[in-house]
N, C-alpha and C positions, 0 to 999 in steps of 0.2 A: 791970466794966462797960460795955456796949454804949453806942458814938457814933455819931453818924450825922452825916457832913457832907457838905452837898449842896447843888447848887446847879440851879436851875431856868432854863431858856429856851423861849421859843413860838419855832415852826417856821416858815420860809419853805414855804409850800404848793406853791407851783410847782416849789421845788427837791426838796422832799420827794416830788413825785408823781414826779420824773426818775429819783429813785435807786433801786439795785436792792437791795431790802431781802430779809431773811431772812424765813421763816414767822414770824408774829406766836403772841402767847400771849393766849388770851380769859380777861380776869381780871372777876370779880364782886366788888366788897368792900363792906364796910357799917362801920359804926362804932355801936360799943355805947354810948362814951363819947365825949365829944368837946367841951372847953373850953380856954380860952385858956392854961392850962399841961398840959393832958395829952388823950393820945387813945387809946383802944384800938378797934383797928382788927382784922376780921377778913376773910381774902381766900380764895378758893378759884379753882382753875384747874382743869383735867382731872384733872390727877396729883395735886395737893397741896391740903392745906388750912394756912392760918397763921393765928396769932394774935399780934398785934403792938401792944406797948404803948411809946409815945412822950412823952417829956416836952417842957417847954418849950422853944423855941428862941431860941438865946443867939447874936446874929451868924448862921455859917450851922451850927452844930454843936445837936445835942438828944441827950439819953439816948435810947438805942433798944434793946429787947429784942423779937428774933421768936423764935418756936417753931412748927414744923411739927406738924401736927395732920390727922388723918383727914379727907378732903374732906367725907365725909357728916356729921361732925360742925360742921364749918365750915358748910356748907349749915344743918343745925340751928340754929347760932348765929345766922347771918343772918337765918333766916328766924322766928326767935324773939326775938331780943334788938336787932337792929340797929335803930338808931332814925332813920338817912340811909343810902343806897346811892349807888353807882354803877358802871357797866362801861366795860372799855376792852379794846384790844388794844394788847398790847404787845412791842414790837420790841427786840431787846438788838443794838447795833450797835457794832462797833469801829473806833474813828478815832483814828491818831496814838497806839497805845499804848494807848489809853483804853477801856472799856465806856460808851456812852451807852443810857441806856434811854429810848427813845421811845414815849408813851402816843398813840395814837388813840382818844379818847374816843368813845364811842356815849350814846345817848338823847339827853336833854334838856343833854348835854355836847358832841353831834355838830358836829364841826368845829373842836374845840378838838385842837390837835398840840401835844404839849408834851414836851419831853426834859429829862433829869436825869443830872447825873453826879455819881458819889460820890469823895470825896476823901481823901486821907489826912491831911491838916491844911489849917488853915483858907487859909493864906497859899500854897498848891500852883499852881502854873501848868499851864496847859494849852492846847493849841490847838482852836480852835473849830472845827468842821465846817462846810462853805460853805453846808449848810441851815437853819444857826442864825439866827435873826432878833433876839429883844429878850430881854434878861436879866428875869426876873420873880421873883427868888429872894425880894427883900424884899416882895412884894406877897401878900399872905395871900389873898386870892382865890384863887389858884391852889393853894393846897393842897387836896390832895384830899379832906380833911375838911370845906373850907368847898365846894369845887364839890359836894359829895353833899347841900347843904343848899341852896346857892343856886347853880344852874347857870350855867353860861357862856351858854346861849341866852335866860336870864331877865335878863341885866343891861342897864342901860340904857346904849345907845350914844350 
C-alpha cells in the first residue's frame, strides 16, 4: 500500500525571486473525483501522464497510488472527465539532504507559491530552507484539489 506523508509551506516571494533555481516543469492537472475522503487526479507534463488515487488525510499521512500513463491518454482524461483543473510550474530543489517540490501556480492561482516535502514518517525532522514562510499543512484550502475548485485569487482577504 502506498502512503504519502507530506507537509506544505508558503514561500517568501522576495527570497524565492533571489534563489537560483533549476528549470521548472509545467503541470496540467485535474480531478475526476474529489471529496472529503478521496481524490482521483490526472496530471500531465511534456514527458509523462499520471493517474493518482489518494485517500483521506489522517494527520499528515494518506494512502496514495500513482501510475504512469501515456501523455495523450492523460490529456484525453483531463479533456473529457476532469471536473476541475489547475496549472503550475514545479521546481525540485535540494536542501539539506531533502528534495523540496515548489509549485508556482498559474491561472486563477497566479501569485501562490507553495513548497511540499515528503517524509519517511510523521515525526521526521528536517531543516527549513530560508525561503520558507508559513506552514499550511493543516489548511485544506491549500490542497491542490481545493485550489482547482476555489482558486487562490478568488479568496476573500
